[in-house]
N, C-alpha and C positions, 0 to 999 in steps of 0.2 A: 460604641466601638469595641468593648471588649466583647459583648456579647456576639456582637457581626461578626469579631474573630474565631470565637468559638464555635460559631456553627459552621463556619466555614472548616474548620479541625474534622468536627464530626463528621460533616459532610466526608472530606478526605478518608477518615477511619473507617465509615461506613461503605463506601465504595472498595476501598481496600481488601475490605473485608468477604465482598462478594466473591472473589476467587481463591478463597481460602477454604480448605476443609473446615467442618464444624468442630469446635472444641473437644466433641465427645461424641461416640455414635451413639450411646445410649447409657445412664448409671443406672447399676443396680439398686441404689439408695431410694430410700424411701423419701419421700418430700410432700410435703404440704398442697393436699388438693386444691386446683385454682379456683381462687373465688371464696375459700375458706374451707372448713373442714367436711363438708358435704360434698359429694361429686354432683356435676351439672349437667345438664342436656342443652335444652334448647333456649336460645338466643338471648333471654335475660337471664339464664342461669335458673330453670326450673330446675327440682329434683327431680330424681326419675322416677317413672312411674311406680316402678316396683324392683325391688333389689334382683328378682329372677329375670326380668326383661332387660335389666341391665348387663347380667351377667350372660344372658343369649347374645345380645349385641350390642358392643361397647357404643354403637352408635344411638341405640334407645329406642323409642318407638316411633316408627315412620309417620310423618305430618307433610304429607304432598302438596305444595302450592300448586295453588289449578286458575290462578288470575290470568290476567293478562300480563305477559311477559314484559320487565323493567329492564332496559339498557343500561348497565353498567360499567363506566370507562375503567381500565386498568393500564397503567403504564410501570411497563420493565425495560430494563438495558440491556435485556436480551443478552446476546453472543458474542464478542468481539475477540479481538486478536489479546488483548490485554486481561478480561472477565469474561466468566462464564455463567449468568444469571439466568439460562434457559430452562431451571428446573423450575422457577417458578411459574412456568405455561402448565406443569403437571400439577402445581400445589394447588394454584388458583382454580385450576378446574374440578378438582377433588374436592376443593370449599366449595364452589358454586353448587354441585351435584349433592354436598350434604346439604348445603343450607334449604337446599329446593326440596330436597326428597325428607328431610327430616324434622326442619325450624320451619317450614309453611313458607318458604322463600322470605321475603319483605313487605310484610302486611299482607300475605296471601298472594303475591305476586313473584313467578319464579325469576330469577335473576338470569339475563342474558347479556355474557362478558363482552364489550368491546375490549378487545386486547391490542394495545401498541407496543412497538418496541424502538428505542431510542438510538440505538446502536452507539450508546455513549457519546454522543454529540451534539453540541448544543441547537445546531440545525434539525438533528432528529428528535429531539425532546422539541423541540418548537414545532414541527409538524404532527407530533404526536398529541401536541395541547390544542392545535387546528384541528386534528381528526375529530378529539372529542367535543369540539364545540358544533364540526360538521353535522355529527352524528345527534345531536342534542340529547347527548346522556344530562342525566340532571343531577350525576354526581361523578366523580374522576376520583379513584382508590389508589396508591401506589405504596408498596413498600419501602423499598431504599432506593434511593439512584444517585450516581455519581452528577447527574444532569438535570436534579430536580426542579431547581430557578427557573430554566428555560422554557422546562414542561409548565412550571407553574403559573408564569406569568398571563398568557392569554387564557388561561382557565380563569384564575381572580378575575381579569378584565372583563370577564365574559359572565361572572358571578355564578359561576358553579361551583359548589359545594367542594373540598377537597380534603381527603382523607388518608392520613399518612401514617405507618408505624415508627420507622426509623428515619423519617424524612429530617435532616439538619440543614437545610438552606435556609441562610437568614431571611430573607423575605418571608420565606414560609413560616418559619418559627418567629417572626414579628407581626402576622397578621391579627387582627384585632377581630375578624368577624369572618365565617365560613369557611374556616382552616380550621382542621381538627387533627392533632397530633398525639399518638396514643400512646408511647414510649418516651422516656426524658433522657435526651443524649445529656443532658446537665449533670444528672444522676449518675448514670453511667461511667460516664468520662472524666467527672471532678468531683461533687458531691460526695458519690457513693465513698469513695476512699477515705474522706476527710470525716465522714459519717463511721464508717469503721475504727478510724484511728480515735476518734470520740467515744464510741462506745468501749474499748478497750484502753482507754485511759491514757494514750498517748499525748506527749506533749510537744513532739520536734517529729516532721515528717520530711522526705526528700520525693518529691517527682521526679523520676530519670524518663526523660521524653524526648522523642527522636526531634531531632533539631531541622525541621523545615517550616519555613514559615506560618502553614496553616495549622501546626499542632503547637510547636514552643511559644508562641506569640500568644495564641488563648490562653496557655497555661501561666505565660509569667503575668497576663491580665486577671485571670479568675481565679487562682487557686489562691490568692493570700485572701481575698475577700471570703471565699467558701470557708478555708482553713481557720481563718480568722474566727468565724462563726462556730465554729465546731473546739474553740478552744486549743487551736494549735497555731504551731508556728510551721512555716515548709519552706525548703529550697526547692525550687525549680532548676535541675541539672540537666542542660539542653546537649545532647550527643549528638555527632553525625552519622547520618545512616550508613550501616558499612561498617561500623569500627566491630572490630573482632573480638577486641579484649578491651572491656571498660573497667577493669581492674582497677588502673590509676585514679580512675574518677570517683569509683563506689567507695575507696578506700579514705579518699580525701573528703567525702562526706560522711563518712562514717566516725572521722575525727569529729566532728561536731556533735554526734550522740541520739541520733534519730532513732524514735523508736518505729518507725513505718517506712516504708521503702513502694512507692506508686510507680507502675512502669506502665510508660505509655508508647504502642508504635505499632509494628506490624511482628509476626512472627520471630525473623530473623534479627531486628533488634532486641524484641524481648526475651529473647533465648539467651544473646549474650549478656544481658542486664542480670537476668535470672543465676545463670551460672559462675559469674563474677562473685554476687552474692553470694552463693550459696557454697561455692571455693574457698570464700574470704571465713566463711562461719556464720553468717548472720542468721540470728535465732526467731528476731521479731517477725513482727507482720511483713510480708509481700504482698501488695494487691495489685491484679493485673485487670486489665479487660477483654471480653471475650475474644478480641481479634489476637490476642499474645499466644494465644494456646494451639498446640497441634500435636498430636501422638506421636507424629515421627521426629520431633524434636527433642521428646522427653529423654532422649535416651542419651544426648549429649551433657546432660544437665547432671550434676550430681545428686542422687534421690531424684531425679525427677522434677515434676511441678508438686511432690508430696508436701504440704501445710501452705504452700500457696493459697492465697484467698482472691478470689474471682466475682467481681461484680457484671451480672447482665441482667438484661430484660425478660429473659423467655428458660423456664425449664425446659428440660429434656429427659426428666427421669421416667421411667417406664410406668412406675407406680401413680405419677399424678392424672389425676380424672381427664384433665383436656388432653395430656399428652396418649392416653389411651383413645379416646375419640381419634385424634389426629391421625396416629396411624392405622386404625380401622379404619378409619376414611380414605387415606393414602392406598391401603391394599387394595381395597374395592374398587376405587373410581381411576387411579393413576398408579398401578403397578409397577409400571416400569422406571418409574421416579423415586427414586431413596428419599424418604422424609427426611434424613440429615446430612443430605449428601454434602453442603455446604452452610455457609453463614446466613443464606436466604431464602431456602426452600421454606420452612416453618414459620417465618414471617410474612410470607407471602400469603399464607394459609389463615395464620392471627388475623392480617389487617382486613379481611374478608368476614372472617367469622364475628370480627370487634364490630364490625360494621353491619350486621346482621343484628347483633345483640342492642347495639344502640339503638337501632331503625325498626324493632321489634313490635313496637306500638303503634305505628303509622297504620292508620286506616284512609281509604280511599285512592286515591291515584301518587302513585309516587313521582313526587316533582321535588326541583332543588327546594322552594320553600319548605315544603315537607321534612325534606331532609335536613335541614338546618335549625325547623323546630325541634324536629326529635331529638339531635345530637345538644341541642341548648337545653333541651329540658329532660332530658333521661335523668333517673337515679344515678348512684355510682352503678358501675357496672364490671364485673370482673375482666381484668385483661386476660384473655387466652395466654395461657401458660403462665400468665404471673405469678402465679405461687401464692395468692392472697391479694396481690397489687390490683387496685383497681381504676378505671378511670371514667371523669366525668368533664363534659367540655362544655361549660359555664364560662370560661374567660377568665375564672379567678383563682383555679388552682397555683398557679405560678407565675408571679407578677409581673416580673421581667421577661415572659416569653407567652403573652393571654391565649396564644394557640393550643400550647400542650397541656394535656387533658390528665395527665398522670403525676406524683410526685415520689414515685418510688422506684426500687430496683429489686434484684435478689442478690444476695451474697451465699457463697458455697465454697467450701473449702476441699481443695483438691487433692486428688492420690497421684500417685508416680506418674499415670500415665494421663494426668487431664483430666480425670472424671472427676464428678464430685464425689465425696464419700459421706455426705450424710443429706441432711434435707438441703433444700434452698429457703434460706431463710428471707423473708420480707426485710426491705433496708426502707425505710423511711427518713430522706431528708428534705424535708418539707423546709425545717426552720434553718436551714443553711444554705439556701436559695434567695438569698440576698447580695446585692451587691454595692449596698450603702452602707 
């Protein structure tokens, strides 16, 4: 029950972030190269052929796919009155062209994308799932969706493998076979802040959480277990959305002597919480999720976001090897789509790139069976933009969510405007992901 509640929360937060601008356009700070210290190129992360070639073209050496095209499904929420995920169309187009032109496609087969938009409705999502079945795609890929469950149901029933990046639907994350979720919402939303507290020697924490059932319920159910695993106690302080001044709640919690505050909510909620903490003069750890940050809100916070710690799944630092490839691919193939226009653009590219990495060893036809075999037998692969985080989909990475393929996230300290001030540091919370 606790896990189901968490997944509902993660879905709400992920869907909410779709309409927000990204936390920072790009940081000029250095960062760890994705997959380790060595710059990577094609599917499995092989080193660039020569430094000169990499300098000449960040995309590397062309390696065009020449086999029979393989149709890959991609489901997006598209653009509605409430969200705008339309940038996914540009980033997926760039990802496909990069994979086909430089990574040899999938097992030598160029990808042909079967794109469908849910329009953020259950019926639209179901229609997309049925479209994938009718089109006989061997695999369906998704970045994030507020309607993931409705799309997933027919896909799973048809035994079509499903690959997601930030997908956090309960049915998806509890699936035991054929479903592979690359980023870990358990870490970014809950266990990551607890891990930061553990690393910093904290003993008490407070989670300031937006009081909607899909957020405060999971926090109350899961925080005690994850923070206990980290050696901390935690109070979950649920505050209604729209609360402009959180000073009374923050002061009441400060009387208990917390060493860390974790803030969970959307931009207006987080801005109010951080403003209260900084106005009062709290100088210990303040940890936020990526949905909290907006450069336009920094001016209303004393000192802005300076010193606040961020837990995220993706670096956007321009010195990162994967970010260099991404920005070059977007400039070449989708110049009309800004690469960091919102929180979903980069993720759509990432999930297709990770799919290519995991399936680079396929030989022969690309079928649902060969895709499943590739994912379940592949060695650990660099998670695109993961700053050293890897993914491996053997079903054993996270016992409580067998479809999740990674256990880490990234931590960064922010400057006044909300940009990272230094490297994105890998944050491994494996040991905390237990409910018992």
